[in-house]
VOPAGU-2260 file (C-alpha; in pm, 1 decimal, decimal comma):
REM VOPAGU-2260
SITE   aa  ch    i         X         Y         Z
SITE  UNK   A    0     967,7    -631,0    1621,9
SITE  UNK   A    1     876,3    -978,2    1761,3
SITE  UNK   A    2    1053,2   -1098,3    2082,3
SITE  UNK   A    3    1431,0   -1210,6    2064,6
SITE  UNK   A    4    1693,2   -1348,5    2307,8
SITE  UNK   A    5    2041,7   -1400,7    2274,9
SITE  UNK   A    6    2205,3   -1741,8    2303,5
SITE  UNK   A    7    2519,2   -1911,9    2305,9
SITE  UNK   A    8    2600,3   -2115,8    1985,2
SITE  UNK   A    9    2788,7   -2430,3    2058,4
SITE  UNK   A   10    3022,1   -2599,3    1793,3
SITE  UNK   A   11    2848,9   -2909,6    1817,1
SITE  UNK   A   12    2481,7   -2755,8    1762,9
SITE  UNK   A   13    2517,2   -2799,6    1374,4
SITE  UNK   A   14    2163,5   -2680,4    1272,4
SITE  UNK   A   15    2250,3   -2339,9    1463,6
SITE  UNK   A   16    2585,5   -2307,9    1343,1
SITE  UNK   A   17    2440,0   -2339,2     984,0
SITE  UNK   A   18    2216,6   -2094,7    1043,6
SITE  UNK   A   19    2499,8   -1854,0    1165,8
SITE  UNK   A   20    2686,4   -1936,3     882,1
SITE  UNK   A   21    2412,7   -1858,5     634,2
SITE  UNK   A   22    2354,9   -1518,9     803,1
SITE  UNK   A   23    2714,1   -1438,3     758,0
SITE  UNK   A   24    2737,0   -1542,7     389,0
SITE  UNK   A   25    2417,7   -1341,4     331,6
SITE  UNK   A   26    2587,7   -1037,7     480,2
SITE  UNK   A   27    2915,0   -1130,9     280,6
SITE  UNK   A   28    3100,5   -1247,0     561,3
SITE  UNK   A   29    3267,7   -1610,8     606,5
SITE  UNK   A   30    3267,4   -1802,8     922,1
SITE  UNK   A   31    3616,7   -1751,6    1064,4
SITE  UNK   A   32    3856,3   -2040,9    1155,2
SITE  UNK   A   33    3952,1   -1918,4    1466,6
SITE  UNK   A   34    3674,7   -1872,6    1702,8
SITE  UNK   A   35    3637,5   -1986,4    2080,6
SITE  UNK   A   36    3268,1   -1832,5    2141,0
SITE  UNK   A   37    2962,3   -1775,7    1933,3
SITE  UNK   A   38    2630,3   -1610,9    1997,4
SITE  UNK   A   39    2304,5   -1534,5    1800,7
SITE  UNK   A   40    2019,2   -1321,2    1861,9
SITE  UNK   A   41    1741,5   -1525,3    1784,2
SITE  UNK   A   42    1335,4   -1472,9    1764,0
SITE  UNK   A   43    1065,3   -1713,5    1918,1
SITE  UNK   A   44    1101,0   -1950,2    1615,6
SITE  UNK   A   45    1497,2   -1962,4    1680,8
SITE  UNK   A   46    1554,0   -1789,6    1333,5
SITE  UNK   A   47    1894,2   -1621,9    1397,7
SITE  UNK   A   48    1866,6   -1215,1    1323,5
SITE  UNK   A   49    2213,3   -1139,9    1436,2
SITE  UNK   A   50    2553,3   -1285,4    1554,4
SITE  UNK   A   51    2898,4   -1250,6    1677,3
SITE  UNK   A   52    3192,7   -1440,2    1807,2
SITE  UNK   A   53    3541,3   -1408,9    2001,8
SITE  UNK   A   54    3863,2   -1541,0    1978,9
SITE  UNK   A   55    4063,2   -1480,2    2266,9
SITE  UNK   A   56    4054,8   -1107,7    2331,4
SITE  UNK   A   57    3900,7   -1014,1    1982,6
SITE  UNK   A   58    3550,1    -977,2    1846,4
SITE  UNK   A   59    3475,4   -1122,1    1525,4
SITE  UNK   A   60    3220,9   -1225,6    1281,0
SITE  UNK   A   61    2967,4    -978,7    1382,8
SITE  UNK   A   62    2668,2    -917,4    1145,5
SITE  UNK   A   63    2288,5    -827,8    1166,5
SITE  UNK   A   64    2035,0    -991,1     892,5
SITE  UNK   A   65    1964,0    -697,9     670,8
SITE  UNK   A   66    1587,7    -769,7     737,1
SITE  UNK   A   67    1665,5    -636,5    1100,3
SITE  UNK   A   68    1925,9    -372,9    1067,7
SITE  UNK   A   69    1843,7     -27,4    1229,6
SITE  UNK   A   70    1659,4    -228,4    1530,1
SITE  UNK   A   71    1967,9    -204,1    1767,7
SITE  UNK   A   72    2075,2    -609,5    1746,1
SITE  UNK   A   73    2443,0    -504,2    1677,6
SITE  UNK   A   74    2442,3    -332,5    1995,7
SITE  UNK   A   75    2284,8    -622,5    2181,2
SITE  UNK   A   76    2560,1    -855,0    2004,6
SITE  UNK   A   77    2837,5    -645,1    2107,2
SITE  UNK   A   78    2721,5    -565,0    2453,4
SITE  UNK   A   79    2689,2    -937,1    2490,9
SITE  UNK   A   80    3012,0   -1003,7    2366,1
SITE  UNK   A   81    3195,2    -723,3    2592,7
SITE  UNK   A   82    3042,9    -899,9    2878,0
SITE  UNK   A   83    3134,5   -1235,6    2799,3
SITE  UNK   A   84    3504,9   -1123,9    2746,7
SITE  UNK   A   85    3489,5    -939,9    3102,8
SITE  UNK   A   86    3370,2   -1258,6    3258,9
SITE  UNK   A   87    3678,9   -1407,0    3099,0
SITE  UNK   A   88    3922,9   -1156,1    3265,5
SITE  UNK   A   89    3990,0    -997,4    2905,0
SITE  UNK   A   90    3921,1    -596,5    2961,9
SITE  UNK   A   91    4150,5    -493,7    2681,8
SITE  UNK   A   92    3953,1    -573,8    2358,7
SITE  UNK   A   93    4016,2    -552,6    1981,7
SITE  UNK   A   94    3827,4    -583,0    1652,3
SITE  UNK   A   95    3863,2    -558,9    1298,5
SITE  UNK   A   96    3595,4    -420,1    1064,9
SITE  UNK   A   97    3515,9    -295,6     723,2
SITE  UNK   A   98    3612,4      73,8     666,1
SITE  UNK   A   99    3226,8     178,3     651,8
SITE  UNK   A  100    3157,0       5,0     982,7
SITE  UNK   A  101    3422,6     188,2    1190,6
SITE  UNK   A  102    3218,2     471,2    1309,1
SITE  UNK   A  103    2948,5     249,4    1436,5
SITE  UNK   A  104    3220,5      82,5    1671,8
SITE  UNK   A  105    3373,7     401,4    1740,4
SITE  UNK   A  106    3015,2     514,2    1894,1
SITE  UNK   A  107    3020,3     183,6    2119,7
SITE  UNK   A  108    3386,0     304,6    2274,5
SITE  UNK   A  109    3634,0     151,3    2018,1
SITE  UNK   A  110    3929,4     375,7    1891,3
SITE  UNK   A  111    4112,9     332,3    1587,6
SITE  UNK   A  112    4451,6     194,6    1571,8
SITE  UNK   A  113    4529,9     198,2    1230,1
SITE  UNK   A  114    4311,1     173,4     910,6
SITE  UNK   A  115    4395,4       8,5     564,7
SITE  UNK   A  116    4183,4     223,0     304,7
SITE  UNK   A  117    3920,1      18,5     146,6
SITE  UNK   A  118    4026,9    -273,7     327,6
SITE  UNK   A  119    3980,6    -270,2     717,1
SITE  UNK   A  120    4028,6    -101,5    1022,4
SITE  UNK   A  121    4172,8    -223,9    1339,4
SITE  UNK   A  122    4036,1    -103,0    1650,8
SITE  UNK   A  123    4082,8    -149,2    2044,1
SITE  UNK   A  124    3865,7     -26,5    2333,2
SITE  UNK   A  125    4137,5     171,0    2485,9
SITE  UNK   A  126    4171,5     519,2    2410,0
SITE  UNK   A  127    4568,9     532,8    2472,2
SITE  UNK   A  128    4632,4     171,5    2430,4
SITE  UNK   A  129    4860,5     184,5    2097,1
SITE  UNK   A  130    5017,7     507,1    2216,8
SITE  UNK   A  131    5114,4     346,5    2569,5
SITE  UNK   A  132    5261,0      62,8    2375,7
SITE  UNK   A  133    5482,2     283,4    2166,5
SITE  UNK   A  134    5584,1     479,8    2479,5
SITE  UNK   A  135    5706,2     184,9    2672,2
SITE  UNK   A  136    5895,1      77,4    2336,3
SITE  UNK   A  137    6039,9     445,3    2342,7
SITE  UNK   A  138    6193,6     350,5    2668,5
SITE  UNK   A  139    6361,4      43,7    2500,2
SITE  UNK   A  140    6552,5     297,7    2250,8
SITE  UNK   A  141    6920,6     240,8    2191,2
SITE  UNK   A  142    7146,3     469,1    2029,1
SITE  UNK   A  143    7292,4     352,1    1708,3
SITE  UNK   A  144    7394,6     493,1    1357,7
SITE  UNK   A  145    7213,6     164,8    1183,7
SITE  UNK   A  146    6894,5      37,8    1372,9
SITE  UNK   A  147    6739,0    -291,4    1254,1
SITE  UNK   A  148    6441,4    -515,8    1333,1
SITE  UNK   A  149    6319,4    -881,5    1311,2
SITE  UNK   A  150    5991,1   -1016,1    1374,6
SITE  UNK   A  151    5948,0   -1380,5    1444,3
SITE  UNK   A  152    5706,3   -1658,8    1586,5
SITE  UNK   A  153    5969,5   -1897,7    1618,0
SITE  UNK   A  154    5774,2   -2220,9    1672,6
SITE  UNK   A  155    6011,8   -2339,7    1789,1
SITE  UNK   A  156    6348,3   -2130,8    1765,9
SITE  UNK   A  157    6613,4   -2292,6    1480,8
SITE  UNK   A  158    6921,2   -2234,7    1310,2
SITE  UNK   A  159    6745,1   -2068,3    1064,7
SITE  UNK   A  160    6601,0   -1811,1    1294,9
SITE  UNK   A  161    6941,0   -1777,9    1456,5
SITE  UNK   A  162    7109,6   -1719,4    1101,8
SITE  UNK   A  163    6850,0   -1434,0    1030,5
SITE  UNK   A  164    6931,6   -1281,8    1343,0
SITE  UNK   A  165    7307,0   -1315,6    1290,6
SITE  UNK   A  166    7282,4   -1117,3     983,0
SITE  UNK   A  167    7096,2    -822,4    1106,3
SITE  UNK   A  168    7334,0    -813,0    1430,2
SITE  UNK   A  169    7621,2    -830,9    1206,9
SITE  UNK   A  170    7527,8    -554,6     987,9
SITE  UNK   A  171    7380,6    -303,3    1245,2
SITE  UNK   A  172    7469,2    -140,0    1574,9
SITE  UNK   A  173    7127,0    -215,4    1716,1
SITE  UNK   A  174    6832,8    -507,0    1634,8
SITE  UNK   A  175    6507,5    -519,4    1820,4
SITE  UNK   A  176    6392,1    -832,4    1785,1
SITE  UNK   A  177    5987,8    -855,9    1808,7
SITE  UNK   A  178    5839,2   -1208,2    1921,5
SITE  UNK   A  179    5522,7   -1252,4    1812,8
SITE  UNK   A  180    5340,2   -1274,3    2159,7
SITE  UNK   A  181    5009,4   -1423,4    2022,4
SITE  UNK   A  182    4939,0   -1802,6    2147,6
SITE  UNK   A  183    4807,9   -1938,9    1821,1
SITE  UNK   A  184    5103,5   -2207,7    1769,5
SITE  UNK   A  185    5170,9   -2559,2    1897,8
SITE  UNK   A  186    5467,3   -2414,8    2112,7
SITE  UNK   A  187    5303,6   -2154,6    2368,1
SITE  UNK   A  188    5487,7   -1808,1    2359,1
SITE  UNK   A  189    5661,2   -1845,8    2705,9
SITE  UNK   A  190    5858,3   -2147,4    2579,6
SITE  UNK   A  191    5899,7   -1957,9    2248,0
SITE  UNK   A  192    6022,0   -1660,3    2384,2
SITE  UNK   A  193    6240,7   -1835,8    2652,1
SITE  UNK   A  194    6428,7   -1998,4    2358,4
SITE  UNK   A  195    6446,0   -1700,6    2171,9
SITE  UNK   A  196    6644,1   -1514,5    2457,8
SITE  UNK   A  197    6836,9   -1802,6    2510,0
SITE  UNK   A  198    6907,1   -1854,2    2141,4
SITE  UNK   A  199    7048,5   -1479,1    2101,2
SITE  UNK   A  200    7193,4   -1424,5    2444,2
SITE  UNK   A  201    7540,1   -1386,3    2299,9
SITE  UNK   A  202    7447,5   -1106,5    2053,8
SITE  UNK   A  203    7500,4    -820,7    2282,7
SITE  UNK   A  204    7336,6    -581,6    2031,3
SITE  UNK   A  205    7008,1    -783,5    2010,4
SITE  UNK   A  206    6710,3    -681,6    2215,2
SITE  UNK   A  207    6427,2    -892,5    2230,5
SITE  UNK   A  208    6042,7    -744,0    2280,7
SITE  UNK   A  209    5681,6    -884,6    2330,9
SITE  UNK   A  210    5475,3    -776,1    2038,1
SITE  UNK   A  211    5185,4    -759,0    2238,3
SITE  UNK   A  212    4849,2    -756,1    2060,6
SITE  UNK   A  213    4974,6    -525,4    1771,6
SITE  UNK   A  214    5184,4    -755,5    1588,5
SITE  UNK   A  215    4926,6   -1011,4    1473,1
SITE  UNK   A  216    5013,3   -1337,8    1331,0
SITE  UNK   A  217    4894,1   -1468,5    1009,0
SITE  UNK   A  218    4704,9   -1749,7    1203,3
SITE  UNK   A  219    4489,6   -1510,9    1387,4
SITE  UNK   A  220    4444,0   -1231,9    1109,8
SITE  UNK   A  221    4069,1   -1183,5    1038,9
SITE  UNK   A  222    3990,6   -1321,9     674,3
SITE  UNK   A  223    3602,8   -1351,2     738,5
SITE  UNK   A  224    3502,3   -1024,9     547,4
SITE  UNK   A  225    3802,2   -1020,3     270,9
SITE  UNK   A  226    3723,3   -1139,3     -81,2
SITE  UNK   A  227    4000,5   -1432,7    -173,4
SITE  UNK   A  228    4307,2   -1555,8     -20,6
SITE  UNK   A  229    4516,3   -1303,9    -187,4
SITE  UNK   A  230    4307,2   -1008,7     -61,6
SITE  UNK   A  231    4379,2   -1163,5     300,4
SITE  UNK   A  232    4760,9   -1184,6     252,6
SITE  UNK   A  233    4772,4    -850,6     109,4
SITE  UNK   A  234    4524,4    -707,5     399,8
SITE  UNK   A  235    4757,1    -898,0     663,1
SITE  UNK   A  236    5079,4    -745,2     520,1
SITE  UNK   A  237    4964,2    -382,2     483,7
SITE  UNK   A  238    4819,8    -393,3     860,2
SITE  UNK   A  239    5146,2    -527,3     984,3
SITE  UNK   A  240    5349,9    -293,5     799,8
SITE  UNK   A  241    5146,3      14,1     886,6
SITE  UNK   A  242    5164,9     -84,2    1272,0
SITE  UNK   A  243    5525,3    -170,7    1209,4
SITE  UNK   A  244    5609,0     175,3    1060,8
SITE  UNK   A  245    5467,6     342,5    1392,8
SITE  UNK   A  246    5701,5     106,0    1591,6
SITE  UNK   A  247    5991,4     167,5    1378,9
SITE  UNK   A  248    5940,8     551,8    1428,6
SITE  UNK   A  249    5950,9     498,0    1801,9
SITE  UNK   A  250    6265,0     330,7    1781,9
SITE  UNK   A  251    6472,8     476,2    1508,5
SITE  UNK   A  252    6435,8     112,2    1293,1
SITE  UNK   A  253    6546,8     202,7     930,7
SITE  UNK   A  254    6567,6    -168,7     804,9
SITE  UNK   A  255    6375,6    -491,6     848,8
SITE  UNK   A  256    6524,0    -816,0     799,5
SITE  UNK   A  257    6307,6   -1103,9     667,3
SITE  UNK   A  258    6355,5   -1451,4     599,0
SITE  UNK   A  259    6311,3   -1603,5     254,3
SITE  UNK   A  260    6048,2   -1885,5     237,2
SITE  UNK   A  261    6076,2   -2044,1    -121,7
SITE  UNK   A  262    5805,6   -2297,5     -37,1
SITE  UNK   A  263    5528,6   -2048,5      71,4
SITE  UNK   A  264    5356,8   -1872,5    -165,9
SITE  UNK   A  265    5173,2   -1654,2     106,8
SITE  UNK   A  266    5522,7   -1541,7     231,6
SITE  UNK   A  267    5634,7   -1487,6    -100,3
SITE  UNK   A  268    5350,8   -1246,4    -144,2
SITE  UNK   A  269    5395,2   -1102,5     201,1
SITE  UNK   A  270    5755,7   -1020,7     131,8
SITE  UNK   A  271    5668,5    -872,1    -199,5
SITE  UNK   A  272    5454,5    -632,9     -47,8
SITE  UNK   A  273    5683,7    -569,0     225,4
SITE  UNK   A  274    5961,7    -492,1     -13,3
SITE  UNK   A  275    5745,3    -270,9    -194,1
SITE  UNK   A  276    5578,1     -84,4      92,3
SITE  UNK   A  277    5853,3     -40,0     349,3
SITE  UNK   A  278    6059,9     190,1     153,2
SITE  UNK   A  279    5817,6     433,4     122,3
SITE  UNK   A  280    5830,5     495,5     478,6
SITE  UNK   A  281    6201,2     537,7     460,7
SITE  UNK   A  282    6261,9     152,6     569,1
SITE  UNK   A  283    6479,1     -83,0     393,4
SITE  UNK   A  284    6358,9    -443,1     334,8
SITE  UNK   A  285    6636,0    -701,3     366,7
SITE  UNK   A  286    6523,4   -1047,0     249,4
SITE  UNK   A  287    6787,8   -1298,2     380,9
SITE  UNK   A  288    6812,1   -1636,0     192,8
SITE  UNK   A  289    6724,8   -1947,7     425,1
SITE  UNK   A  290    7005,6   -2139,8     584,7
SITE  UNK   A  291    6999,1   -2497,5     451,6
SITE  UNK   A  292    7119,5   -2827,7     595,8
SITE  UNK   A  293    7201,3   -3088,2     338,5
SITE  UNK   A  294    7025,1   -2885,9      50,2
SITE  UNK   A  295    6693,9   -2840,2     239,2
SITE  UNK   A  296    6604,9   -2506,4     391,1
SITE  UNK   A  297    6570,5   -2484,6     791,6
SITE  UNK   A  298    6227,5   -2452,1     888,3
SITE  UNK   A  299    6031,2   -2460,9    1226,2
SITE  UNK   A  300    5787,0   -2690,5    1050,8
SITE  UNK   A  301    6087,4   -2941,9     950,4
SITE  UNK   A  302    6184,0   -2911,0    1329,7
SITE  UNK   A  303    5852,6   -2998,6    1442,1
SITE  UNK   A  304    5811,6   -3283,5    1200,8
SITE  UNK   A  305    6139,8   -3438,6    1323,3
SITE  UNK   A  306    5984,3   -3406,8    1682,8
SITE  UNK   A  307    5693,1   -3577,7    1562,3
SITE  UNK   A  308    5895,9   -3860,8    1424,2
SITE  UNK   A  309    6133,6   -3850,7    1729,9
SITE  UNK   A  310    6432,0   -3790,0    1502,9
SITE  UNK   A  311    6675,3   -3641,5    1724,9
SITE  UNK   A  312    6983,2   -3687,5    1509,5
SITE  UNK   A  313    6820,3   -3446,5    1258,0
SITE  UNK   A  314    6695,1   -3213,2    1525,2
SITE  UNK   A  315    7070,8   -3174,4    1636,3
SITE  UNK   A  316    7139,9   -3022,7    1315,8
SITE  UNK   A  317    6846,6   -2799,3    1288,7
SITE  UNK   A  318    6837,7   -2619,3    1608,8
SITE  UNK   A  319    7083,3   -2440,8    1824,9
SITE  UNK   A  320    7215,7   -2626,6    2158,7
SITE  UNK   A  321    6984,4   -2422,2    2383,6
SITE  UNK   A  322    6671,8   -2527,9    2184,6
SITE  UNK   A  323    6779,5   -2877,4    2163,4
SITE  UNK   A  324    6878,9   -2907,4    2539,3
SITE  UNK   A  325    6533,4   -2769,5    2626,4
SITE  UNK   A  326    6341,1   -3015,9    2394,5
SITE  UNK   A  327    6550,5   -3310,9    2546,8
SITE  UNK   A  328    6443,9   -3206,0    2894,0
SITE  UNK   A  329    6188,7   -3347,3    3142,7
SITE  UNK   A  330    6039,7   -3004,1    3124,8
SITE  UNK   A  331    5958,5   -3027,1    2772,6
SITE  UNK   A  332    5797,0   -3374,1    2789,4
SITE  UNK   A  333    5415,2   -3282,0    2768,2
SITE  UNK   A  334    5493,4   -3030,1    2485,6
SITE  UNK   A  335    5678,6   -3271,7    2300,0
SITE  UNK   A  336    5417,0   -3537,1    2332,8
SITE  UNK   A  337    5157,7   -3291,5    2236,1
SITE  UNK   A  338    5359,7   -3246,0    1924,0
SITE  UNK   A  339    5405,4   -3604,4    1847,0
SITE  UNK   A  340    5013,4   -3682,2    1881,8
SITE  UNK   A  341    4904,2   -3363,4    1673,9
SITE  UNK   A  342    4813,5   -3425,4    1331,9
SITE  UNK   A  343    4979,3   -3190,6    1045,6
SITE  UNK   A  344    5257,6   -3019,3    1186,0
SITE  UNK   A  345    5356,6   -2867,2     855,0
SITE  UNK   A  346    5244,0   -2503,7     814,8
SITE  UNK   A  347    5323,8   -2267,1     545,3
C-alpha cells in the first residue's frame, strides 16, 4: 500500500469535498446535511481513500473506497474522529451504521443501543449508557392507573403544545413530557426547556424530562445511507419507537399522545407508523387534532414567522403568556434578532 495521511477537509475546499462526496456515493452513502467536521485519508497524490465526519457527539458518513478495503483505513478514520471528539470534550459518542457493519464497530468499542432489522443500528461507546439512562428515569416513576407520554421539540412552546399536554393531563393520572434535548433548532434547548416548564407549571401531574441523546430529532437523524426520503422517515420512526418502548417500560407508560400535522407529509407518515407499531408493544397512540386560531392550525413555524415579521399581535394569540413574556423580554432580544435575520423559518 502507498503512503497515506489523515487530513481535515474544510467545507470551503470544494475540490476535496467533491472527492469525499464521490467516494461516499461510490459506497452507496450520501453526504449528510448535518456535519461539523470531516476528515479524509489521502495518498501522496491526494486521492481520497477513506473518509469520516462528525456532527456534535456523533460519528457519521464513514466509508472506505472498495479498492482499499481490508487495509485498516476505517480503523484510522474512527480513531482520528474519536481523538477529535475528545479534544472537543465529547467523551460519550454515538454512531449509526448499517446492520452488516455493526460487528466492526463493536470491535472498536461501540455497543448496540437498538437495532432496526435490515435498516440500521444505533450504537454508543459506553457499555451501560442507555441502561444508566433508563435507571435514572426509573427513579422518576410515578404511581398511577393511567400513565401517558408526550415528546416535543417546542421551538418554541406554543398554545398548540399546551393544548396537547392539557389533553394528556386531563385523561391520565401521570404524564411524562420528554423535551428533545438536541440543539438542532433555532431556539436553544435551555430556552425551549424553560418555556416548556413555565408553560406546564400549573399541571401538577405533568413531569418534564430531558430526552438526552436517545430521543433524536428529525433534524439530526442520519439519512446518508438510506435509499429515499420515505425510508428516512420510516427509519427515524422505527428507531424512535424502539427506544421509546424501552422508556415506556421503565416508567409504566401505556399511552403516547402526538399532535396531528395536516400540512406535513413527513409527520403524517411518522404518525401512521406510530399508530401501527406502538399497539404491538401494548402502548396506545392517540393523535390529537391541532389547536386552531382563526381557522389556521397553531404551529411553532407560524410563531417563528410572526417573530420574524415582528407581528406581536398575532404572537399573543399563538403562545402562552409565559412564552410571550419571555419573547418580549430583554433576555430574549438576541434570540429574536437571530430569528429575524434567519432565512426560511417554516419547517415541516
